[in-house]
N, C-alpha and C positions, 0 to 999 in steps of 0.2 A: 305609832306602830304602822308597818306597811299596810297600805290599803288599796293601791291601784293594782289593776291586772289588765291584761290584754286578752281579747276574745280570740279564740283559735278555732279553726275548722280542721277536721282530719276525717279520713275515710276508714271505715270499718266494713269489710265485706262489701264494698261499693256503696255504702251509705254514709252520708255526711253527719258527723257527730259534732257537737259544740263543746267547747272546753274554756277554762279560765287559766291563763298563765300568770302567776304571781312571781315576780322577779325577786331573787334573793336580796337582802340588805346589802348596801354598797360596801359596808365595812365587814363583809362576811368572813368569819375566821375559817370557813371551809374552802375559800377561793384558792385555786391553784392554777397551774399552766392550762389545764383542760377545761377549767371552769368549775362551778359549784355543783354539788349533788342535786338531784331533782326527786321530788316525791310525787309519785302518780296516785291520785285520790279519787275514789268514787263513793257514792252514797249506798245506803242499804236497801232493804226491800221496799221498792215502789218510790224511792226518794229521788230528789233531784239536787243538783249541786248548789242551788240557791236556798235550799232548806237546812241550814245549820252547818255547812261545810266551811264557809268563809271564815268564821272565828279560828278554826284549827289551822286553815291554810295561812292566815295572816300572822299567827304566832310562829308558825314554821318559818314562813319567809322572813320574818323579822329576826329570826335566829340565824339566818344566813343561808338557808336552802331555798331552791326554787321549788315551786308547786305547780302541778298541773292537775287541775280538777275537771272531771268531764261527766257528761250525761250519756247514759246508755242509749242506744237505739230505741226509738219509740217513746222515750221519756224527755221530759224537760224541753230544752231548746234544741235537742238533736232531731234530726229527721228519722224516717223510717216508719213503716207500716207493717203490721197493725199497731195502734197506739195502746200504750199500757199494758202490753203483754209481756210478762216476766219469762225469759228464756234463760236458763242457767248456762246452757252452751253458748247462746248468743252473747250474753254479758261477759263470760270469760274471753270470747273472741275480741270484743270491744276493749277488754283490758289490755290484751296484748297489742292491739292497735294503737292504743293510747300510749303505751310505753314507747313504741316506735316513733310516734309523733313528739312525744315529750323530749326524747333524745336528740331531736333535730333543732330544738329552740336555741337561740343564741345564749352563750354563757353557761351552757349545761354540760357538765362532765358525765357522759353516758356510762363510764365505768362505775359511777356511784348512784345507781338507781334504786330508790326506795318505793315499795309498794305499801299503800295505806289504805285500810278499809274499816268499815264500821257496820256491824250487824251482817247483813247478807254479803256486802262487798268486802267484808273481812274474810268470810269463807272463800270468796273468789280470789282474794289476794293471796292466801295461802295455797289454794290450788294452782294458781299461775306460777308461784314461786317454786312449787314442787316439780314443775315441768321444765325450769330453767336453771342454768348455773351462771348467769350473768346479772343476777340481782344481788345487791349488797346488804339490803336489810328489808324487813317486813314489820309493819305495826298492824296489828289485828286487834280492833276494839270490839268488845262484847260480840264476838264472832258467832255467826250462825254455822253450825258444823253438820248436823244431823237432822234431816227433815223428819224422820220418824220419831226422833226424841222430842222435837218441837211439837209434833202432832200429839204425842202423849200428854204433853203439858196442856195443849189446848183442850183435849178431851177432859181433863181434870177440871179445867175452868169453866167450860161452856156445856158439857154433857154430851151424851151419845146422839140425842136427837140433832142438835145443831151441827155436830161434826158430819152426821149422815146427810143432812140436807146440803150442806156445802159440797160434799163429795158428789152427790148426784148432780148438782148445778155444774160443777167442774167438769163432769163427763159430758153434760149437755152442751157446754161452751166448747169443749175439745172437738166434739163431733161436728158443731157448727163451724169451727175454724178450718177443718179438714175438708168440709164440703164448701168452702168459700162463702159460708154464711156469716151472719152478724154474731160476734162473740157475746157471751152474756157477761156483763160487768157487775162488779160488787164494790161496795165501799172499802177502801184500804184499811180505814180505821174507824171504829165507832165506839159507842158508850156500851157498857155491859148490858148484854140482852138483845143488843141490835144485831143485825146481820151485817157482818164485816169480817175482813181477814184478821184484824187485831182488835180485841174487845177488852183487854185487861183494864182494870180500875185505873183510871188516870191517863190511860194511853191517848184517847181522843184529844184531850186537853194538851198533853205533852207533844203529840206530833203536830197537831194544827198550830201550836204556838211556834214550831220551827218552819212552818210552810212558807215558801217563797212564791212569787208570781206564776211561776211555770208548774208548780206541783199541783196535781189533781187527785182528789179523793176517790179514785177508783182504780180498779185493777181487773184484768180479765180473770174470771172465776176459775178458769182452767189452772191457775197458778198452784192451786192444791194438789194437783196431779204432778206438777214440777217438783214441788217441795217434798212429797212423799218419798221420792227416790233420791233426794239430794244427800250426798256425802262429800264433804270437803276434806275429810281425814284419810282417804284411802292411800295416798302416796306421801304423807307428810314427812316419812323418814327420809325422803329424797332432798329435802330442803337444805341447801347449802348456806343460805343467807342467814345472818343474825336475825333473830325473831323475837318480838315483844308481843305477848298476848295479855290484853287488859280485860279482866273478868269482873262483871258485877255479880256479886254473890247471891243476890235476890232477884236475878233476871228471870222474868216470867215469859219472855218471848224466845230468847236463845238460851237453852239450858246450860247452866254454868258447868255442870259435870261433864257435858260433852266438850266444852271449851278447854277444861282442865285436862282431859284426856288428850285432846288434840295437841295441847301445848307440850305434854309430856313426850308424845311421839316426834314432835318437831324439835326437841331439845331447846324449847324457848325459854326466855326469861318471862316470868309471870308477875303481874301486879293484880292485887285484888282490891275491890271497893265495896264497901257495905251499902249497895243501892240496887235500884232496878235498872232495866234496860236503857231508858231514856234519860238517865241521870247523869251521864258524862258529858252531855252537850252543854254548851254556853248557857249561862244562867243558873246552872245547878251548882251546888256546893262542892261537887266533885270534879268539875271542869278543870279548875286550876291544877289540881294535883295530878290529873290525867296527862295535861299537856306538859307539866314539869317533868313527868316520868318519861314521855316521849322525847323531849329535848335532851334529857340526861342520857337516854339510850342512844340517840343519834350521835352525841359528842363522842361517846365511847366507840362507835363503830364507823364514823365516817371521817374522822380527823386522822389524816394520814402524815407520815413522815414527822418532820418537826412539830407539826400541829398536834400530833398525838400527845405531847407533853403539856399542852395547854390545859389549865384547870380553872374553871371559873369560880367565883366567889360562892355560888350556890353549891357547887360540888364539894367545896372544901369546908362548907359550914358545918 
């Protein structure tokens, strides 16, 4: 399986971001005069590219597409201050900048650009695609669509007291940030009953098992205010790209009903998995199925001209 990648730097709003570029397999069925398609990939809420993205990227590259996986400003190996502060607007800007950078890589066909996201980045990928007509396909895994819906899920899981305390802390951190003070940090993931952004049963073990060397288990507490007004579904009817939405039916972090509604609005192909939010990553029983569905989707939407008649053994089985 393809494993090598080149480290790439690119600018987003004047800040240097870090990316990995996985070249497509040399015998790529997608290769054409303009090059091969490129998948632009980012992690979810508080994630870094070294925390579970490489297995997806390697499978995709091995199938014949290039992959450009990047860290948002303030996270992972990317530069930017303040650190660990989630800005929905800023991350969407980073996605646009990453698309521009990915299209300049050698051997890439810019006309066949694919956006790939998981959790929070899946919502971003859908939002970005809704604003552009030059995207060929979108893959959105367990997408975070509606912050208020996610908040109601959290309320049911941890109770009014915990949600209220988090909201107060978030307001204090936001005020500190505006006054150039020190933001209040909180753990990104914790065990049930602990003070953290994600505390679902098993989430601490699942997220920390994915964690790479640049990942930090902390986030600016003001993220709750960002999430409260987050809506990735406002303009999904504008998406012109082929879209695949992969939904975990028992997702306790990104409500599956919101993802289903968004998929309907985007006229997307939908795949369902009887599992929770973190169960589509490598090492879980659903990873292979999720990747196979992505590869099948890309073959149907990226193979042009004579290549469109190619059918693999898997597809004809």
